[in-house]
PLY file of the C-alpha trace (Angstrom):
ply
format ascii 1.0
element vertex 256
property float x
property float y
property float z
element edge 255
property int vertex1
property int vertex2
end_header
0.26 -0.27 0.07
2.36 2.41 0.78
4.45 1.72 -2.49
1.57 2.34 -4.32
0.50 5.80 -2.34
4.11 6.66 -3.16
4.00 6.07 -7.01
0.64 7.84 -7.08
2.04 10.78 -5.16
5.39 11.14 -8.07
2.40 11.14 -10.62
0.43 13.63 -9.21
3.70 16.01 -8.75
4.87 15.35 -12.17
1.66 16.49 -13.46
1.76 19.34 -11.70
4.86 20.34 -12.69
4.26 19.63 -16.37
1.57 22.00 -16.04
3.47 24.64 -14.88
7.32 24.69 -15.82
8.56 26.59 -18.58
8.15 25.52 -22.18
11.60 23.99 -22.83
11.98 21.68 -20.10
7.86 20.65 -20.05
8.82 17.57 -23.08
11.48 16.41 -20.67
8.62 16.07 -17.60
6.33 14.51 -20.14
8.41 11.77 -20.95
9.34 11.00 -17.09
5.58 11.31 -16.65
5.09 8.71 -18.91
7.53 6.51 -17.89
6.25 6.86 -14.05
2.61 6.43 -15.38
3.44 3.03 -17.05
5.10 2.06 -13.77
2.04 3.19 -11.84
-0.34 1.52 -14.00
2.02 -1.78 -13.53
0.81 -1.95 -9.96
-2.98 -2.42 -11.10
-3.05 -3.94 -14.39
-1.92 -7.51 -15.60
0.40 -7.99 -18.34
-2.17 -8.80 -21.06
-4.45 -5.39 -20.04
-0.98 -3.46 -20.32
-0.38 -5.26 -23.97
-3.94 -4.21 -24.71
-2.98 -0.59 -23.79
0.09 -0.84 -26.10
-2.41 -2.36 -29.07
-4.65 0.72 -28.41
-1.86 2.91 -28.82
-1.01 1.31 -32.24
-4.66 1.54 -33.59
-4.58 5.67 -32.72
-1.29 5.56 -34.50
-3.01 3.80 -37.32
-5.78 5.77 -37.23
-3.58 9.05 -37.70
-1.59 7.43 -40.68
-4.98 6.69 -42.36
-5.91 10.41 -41.86
-2.18 11.16 -43.24
-2.81 8.71 -45.97
-5.71 10.75 -47.16
-4.34 13.47 -46.63
-1.75 12.84 -49.27
-3.92 11.41 -51.47
-5.79 14.66 -51.85
-2.81 16.70 -52.46
-1.69 14.11 -55.02
-4.77 14.47 -56.74
-4.54 18.54 -56.17
-0.95 18.44 -57.68
-1.77 16.19 -60.41
-5.35 17.78 -61.40
-4.46 21.32 -60.94
-0.80 22.39 -60.19
0.32 19.98 -63.06
-2.40 20.76 -65.48
-1.72 24.46 -64.53
2.18 24.04 -65.75
1.53 21.66 -68.82
-1.11 24.19 -69.76
1.89 27.07 -69.92
4.06 24.55 -71.47
1.27 23.75 -74.41
0.59 27.77 -74.46
4.32 28.55 -74.97
4.83 26.05 -77.56
1.50 27.48 -79.69
2.78 31.06 -78.82
6.09 30.08 -80.49
4.39 28.58 -83.32
2.52 31.03 -84.29
5.19 33.71 -84.04
7.85 31.66 -86.14
4.85 30.75 -88.93
3.89 34.39 -89.28
7.38 35.60 -90.15
7.04 38.76 -88.27
9.61 38.19 -85.40
13.20 38.60 -85.44
15.28 35.49 -84.06
15.94 37.05 -80.93
12.07 37.63 -80.27
11.67 33.86 -81.31
14.50 32.92 -78.54
12.37 34.55 -75.78
9.67 32.04 -77.01
12.11 29.18 -76.89
13.30 30.83 -73.23
9.20 30.48 -72.14
9.05 26.98 -73.62
12.35 25.80 -71.31
11.05 27.40 -68.38
7.74 25.71 -68.68
9.67 22.47 -69.45
11.37 23.03 -66.31
8.15 23.80 -64.20
6.24 20.82 -65.33
9.63 18.72 -64.81
9.74 19.89 -61.32
5.81 19.32 -60.83
6.37 15.67 -61.59
9.03 15.38 -59.10
6.84 16.71 -56.81
4.00 14.06 -57.39
6.52 11.55 -57.74
7.61 12.58 -54.69
3.91 12.52 -53.01
3.52 8.65 -54.80
6.33 7.54 -53.21
5.11 9.15 -49.63
1.46 7.69 -50.25
2.59 4.27 -50.88
4.75 4.56 -48.17
1.93 5.34 -45.83
-0.16 2.33 -47.56
2.31 0.21 -46.93
3.12 0.97 -43.45
-0.87 0.52 -42.50
-1.29 -2.73 -44.20
1.59 -3.70 -42.34
0.47 -2.12 -39.24
-3.12 -3.36 -39.31
-1.65 -7.07 -39.93
0.72 -6.61 -36.85
-2.21 -5.49 -34.77
-4.63 -8.19 -36.03
-1.80 -10.42 -34.86
-1.10 -8.87 -31.45
-4.30 -8.77 -30.49
-4.71 -12.63 -31.22
-1.49 -13.22 -29.33
-3.01 -11.75 -26.77
-6.29 -13.70 -26.64
-4.21 -16.38 -26.28
-2.13 -14.60 -23.39
-5.39 -13.91 -21.57
-6.17 -17.45 -21.48
-3.06 -18.31 -19.92
-3.39 -15.79 -17.10
-6.88 -17.76 -16.71
-5.13 -21.07 -16.82
-2.61 -19.47 -14.38
-5.13 -18.26 -11.67
-6.77 -21.62 -11.90
-3.59 -23.87 -11.58
-2.19 -21.74 -8.94
-5.21 -21.69 -6.94
-5.39 -25.50 -7.41
-1.72 -25.70 -6.03
-2.70 -23.63 -3.04
-5.91 -25.76 -2.31
-3.63 -28.90 -2.65
-1.15 -27.78 -0.72
-3.03 -26.73 1.98
-4.90 -29.91 2.43
-2.34 -32.30 2.17
-1.40 -34.33 5.46
1.37 -32.47 7.01
0.45 -29.09 5.97
-0.06 -26.08 8.03
-4.05 -26.17 7.29
-4.15 -30.07 7.88
-2.31 -29.61 11.31
-4.41 -26.56 12.59
-7.43 -29.19 11.72
-5.89 -31.95 13.52
-4.95 -29.57 16.21
-8.59 -28.48 16.84
-9.75 -31.79 16.45
-7.60 -33.49 19.38
-8.89 -30.78 21.49
-12.17 -31.88 21.04
-11.14 -35.90 22.04
-8.83 -33.95 24.65
-12.24 -32.71 26.06
-14.35 -35.69 25.28
-11.86 -37.76 27.42
-11.90 -35.21 30.09
-15.80 -35.30 30.53
-15.69 -38.95 30.23
-12.69 -39.24 32.82
-15.29 -36.86 35.09
-18.42 -38.70 34.70
-16.75 -42.06 35.53
-15.22 -40.42 38.92
-18.03 -38.88 40.01
-19.93 -42.29 39.46
-17.63 -43.97 41.51
-17.98 -41.31 44.31
-21.91 -41.80 44.23
-21.39 -45.70 44.75
-18.61 -44.85 47.70
-20.81 -42.27 49.59
-23.98 -45.13 49.71
-24.85 -45.81 53.19
-24.68 -49.62 54.45
-28.17 -49.25 55.34
-29.11 -48.48 51.57
-26.84 -51.62 50.47
-28.63 -53.70 52.92
-32.10 -52.83 51.87
-31.45 -52.61 48.26
-30.03 -56.96 48.91
-33.36 -57.30 50.93
-35.28 -55.96 48.14
-33.68 -58.05 45.55
-34.35 -60.97 47.60
-37.85 -60.70 48.16
-38.37 -60.01 44.56
-36.86 -63.68 44.12
-38.95 -65.03 47.04
-41.84 -63.89 45.35
-40.89 -65.29 41.75
-40.33 -68.92 43.81
-43.85 -68.39 45.43
-45.48 -67.86 41.87
-43.79 -70.81 40.52
-45.06 -73.09 43.38
-48.31 -72.10 42.80
-48.45 -72.52 39.17
-47.16 -75.95 39.87
-49.76 -76.42 42.32
-52.66 -75.64 40.14
-51.51 -77.78 37.40
-51.29 -80.70 40.07
-55.14 -80.04 40.97
-56.27 -80.04 37.37
0 1
1 2
2 3
3 4
4 5
5 6
6 7
7 8
8 9
9 10
10 11
11 12
12 13
13 14
14 15
15 16
16 17
17 18
18 19
19 20
20 21
21 22
22 23
23 24
24 25
25 26
26 27
27 28
28 29
29 30
30 31
31 32
32 33
33 34
34 35
35 36
36 37
37 38
38 39
39 40
40 41
41 42
42 43
43 44
44 45
45 46
46 47
47 48
48 49
49 50
50 51
51 52
52 53
53 54
54 55
55 56
56 57
57 58
58 59
59 60
60 61
61 62
62 63
63 64
64 65
65 66
66 67
67 68
68 69
69 70
70 71
71 72
72 73
73 74
74 75
75 76
76 77
77 78
78 79
79 80
80 81
81 82
82 83
83 84
84 85
85 86
86 87
87 88
88 89
89 90
90 91
91 92
92 93
93 94
94 95
95 96
96 97
97 98
98 99
99 100
100 101
101 102
102 103
103 104
104 105
105 106
106 107
107 108
108 109
109 110
110 111
111 112
112 113
113 114
114 115
115 116
116 117
117 118
118 119
119 120
120 121
121 122
122 123
123 124
124 125
125 126
126 127
127 128
128 129
129 130
130 131
131 132
132 133
133 134
134 135
135 136
136 137
137 138
138 139
139 140
140 141
141 142
142 143
143 144
144 145
145 146
146 147
147 148
148 149
149 150
150 151
151 152
152 153
153 154
154 155
155 156
156 157
157 158
158 159
159 160
160 161
161 162
162 163
163 164
164 165
165 166
166 167
167 168
168 169
169 170
170 171
171 172
172 173
173 174
174 175
175 176
176 177
177 178
178 179
179 180
180 181
181 182
182 183
183 184
184 185
185 186
186 187
187 188
188 189
189 190
190 191
191 192
192 193
193 194
194 195
195 196
196 197
197 198
198 199
199 200
200 201
201 202
202 203
203 204
204 205
205 206
206 207
207 208
208 209
209 210
210 211
211 212
212 213
213 214
214 215
215 216
216 217
217 218
218 219
219 220
220 221
221 222
222 223
223 224
224 225
225 226
226 227
227 228
228 229
229 230
230 231
231 232
232 233
233 234
234 235
235 236
236 237
237 238
238 239
239 240
240 241
241 242
242 243
243 244
244 245
245 246
246 247
247 248
248 249
249 250
250 251
251 252
252 253
253 254
254 255
């Protein structure tokens, strides 16, 4: 518990500092905060939960990359449909102007050379724009490849985490089973404790039995001689009565 409180305190302090410190040092504090946040979360999360958090961050980056790819595609379309079309139109117009001037026969060579210079400049502009478009296409292809590979990696990682989650469940079950087996085995602490309690019950039973037997013995010792003689007399009288009844039944049978 003290460790948790300490970690939480550190994170809170770092958050506060990240908000108030001057800008040049803020990024360093943010990086430190990120590290401590990860350590803090390790106290409350399982390995698969932390893995899922990393996968979620990858998904966020993937979503950002998809947005950039869409922006690149839009920019590429703009560079092709608008900028390149304009540059190509300027080149076509420069060539048309040169052809018209040349065919009219009214322009000097110096003037025709100026038309050629415009064509050269237009050709350079078209070539430069094609290079820009090539760079855009290269970046878009790289972005699409990164998106495809990231999506496949995320899917693979998510599947592996699912398997790991099953292993975590199995690990907890096996650990619990092992604890139960150890606790219930002969010679275990639990077994010794239970046997100790049962021995106490047995001991108390034997003590109570002994007290009862002692009480019975004391009761017999405490009886008077008169009581014992009376008991013997009652027993004898009972036997005399039985003998009399037997003789009476015999005499009745003889008379019949």
